[in-house]
C-alpha positions as CSV (number, residue, x, y, z in Angstrom):
1,M,-35.0,4.3,-23.3
2,A,-34.9,7.4,-21.0
3,T,-38.4,6.4,-19.9
4,L,-37.4,2.9,-18.9
5,T,-34.4,4.2,-16.9
6,M,-37.0,6.3,-14.8
7,L,-39.3,3.6,-14.4
8,R,-39.0,1.9,-10.9
9,L,-40.4,-1.6,-10.8
10,S,-41.4,-3.3,-7.5
11,E,-39.7,-6.6,-6.7
12,E,-43.0,-8.4,-7.6
13,E,-43.0,-6.6,-11.0
14,Q,-39.3,-7.4,-11.7
15,A,-40.1,-11.2,-10.9
16,L,-43.1,-11.0,-13.2
17,L,-41.1,-9.4,-16.0
18,L,-38.2,-11.8,-15.6
19,D,-40.9,-14.9,-15.8
20,V,-42.3,-13.5,-19.0
21,M,-39.0,-13.1,-20.6
22,L,-38.0,-16.6,-19.7
23,Q,-41.3,-18.2,-20.8
24,Q,-41.4,-16.3,-24.1
25,R,-37.7,-17.3,-24.6
26,Y,-36.6,-13.7,-25.0
27,A,-34.0,-13.7,-22.1
28,S,-31.1,-15.1,-24.1
29,E,-31.8,-12.8,-27.1
30,L,-31.7,-9.8,-24.8
31,V,-28.5,-11.1,-23.2
32,S,-26.9,-11.8,-26.5
33,S,-28.0,-8.3,-27.9
34,E,-26.4,-6.6,-24.8
35,I,-23.2,-8.5,-25.5
36,T,-23.2,-7.3,-29.2
37,D,-23.9,-3.9,-28.3
38,I,-20.8,-4.0,-25.8
39,E,-18.5,-5.7,-28.6
40,T,-19.5,-3.2,-31.2
41,G,-18.9,-0.1,-28.9
42,Q,-22.4,1.0,-28.7
43,K,-22.3,0.4,-25.0
44,K,-19.5,0.5,-22.4
45,C,-19.1,-1.5,-19.3
46,E,-16.7,-3.2,-17.0
47,E,-15.1,-6.5,-17.8
48,T,-16.6,-8.0,-15.0
49,R,-20.0,-7.4,-16.5
50,I,-19.0,-8.8,-19.7
51,K,-17.9,-11.9,-18.2
52,Q,-21.1,-12.2,-16.2
53,L,-23.2,-11.7,-19.3
54,N,-21.2,-14.3,-21.1
55,N,-21.7,-16.7,-18.2
56,L,-25.3,-16.1,-17.9
57,L,-25.9,-16.6,-21.8
58,V,-24.2,-20.0,-21.6
59,R,-26.5,-21.0,-18.7
60,L,-29.6,-19.9,-20.6
61,H,-28.7,-21.8,-23.7
62,K,-27.9,-24.8,-21.6
63,A,-31.5,-24.4,-20.0
64,G,-33.0,-24.1,-23.5
65,V,-34.2,-20.7,-22.6
């Protein structure tokens, strides 16, 4: 994981990665996993981020992604 935090992606690479995640239907799985890690105490974050993640997950599910 440390390698990923050091990796700097260009905006184009970020957009490409996001597109792949959406097309492969991994986006909702990733967001759901992040929420689970926070809820189980494996990760810490602000309440605002939790709300944003929950809202994003709802939108992804509604979109069928």
